N, C-alpha and C positions, 0 to 999 in steps of 0.2 A: 504494500500500501505506500501511496505517496507521504502520507502524513509519518508514518511507522518510519521511513529511510530517514529522512529530510528535516522530518519534525515542523511543527505549523505555525513558526515563529514568521518565516519567510513571506510567507501571503498575506498575514497580515502586518506586517511592515511594508510589503508593495501599496497594500491597501491604504494604508494611514499614509505615507507619503505622496501617491498619486493622488487622495482626495485632496491635499493639502496643495498640490502641482496645481489642480485644478481651480481651486479657489483663487488663489494667488492670479492665477493668468486670465478669471472672470472678474475677479477687481479692478484689474488694470484695464482690463478690454471694454467694458459697459461705460465707464464715464468717457473715454475715448469716442467711442461711437458716439454717446451722447453728444458730446462736445464738437464733434465736427458737423453732425447731423444742424446742432444748434448754428453755426457759423454758417452752413450751406442755406439755413433756412434764412438766417439774417440777411444775405448776400441776394438772396432772390427778391424778398422784400423793398431792400435797399436799391436793387436794377429797376422795381417800378416804380418807386418814387422819383429818382433822378441817377440817370447814368452816368454823368457827369461827375457827381457828389462818389457815388458809391468809388469808381477807378480811381477818383482823388484817395480817398479812404484806404482803399486796398493797396495805393501805393504807398501811403506813408510809413507804415513801419518797414517797409524793404529801406526805403531812402534813409530812415532813422538807422535802422542796424547797420546800414553802408558806412554811414557818418559818423557812428561809435567807431567801427572798423577801422576807418581812413585816420582817426585821431590818435586811435591805438597806435597805427602803426608809425605816425609821424613821430610819437612818442618816444619809439621805440630807436627811430633813426635818428631824432635831436639826441638822445643819451648816447649813441657814440663815438 
């Protein structure tokens, strides 16, 4: 028999850690899907109201990130 030869600890160990893994994945995946759906819904509503303002609002975070990266790069060059 399986349990006589190998013991019953391994299946219990697998079930315990597999359920923990599924819980960890679902706790991270469900909020991510909800956040993405919310952003897509907000973009659709904003596009319905005003296309130019929507594109400007979507471009601003990218420009701000690029400006921050540029300042950090220039700070590194000036200290050399």
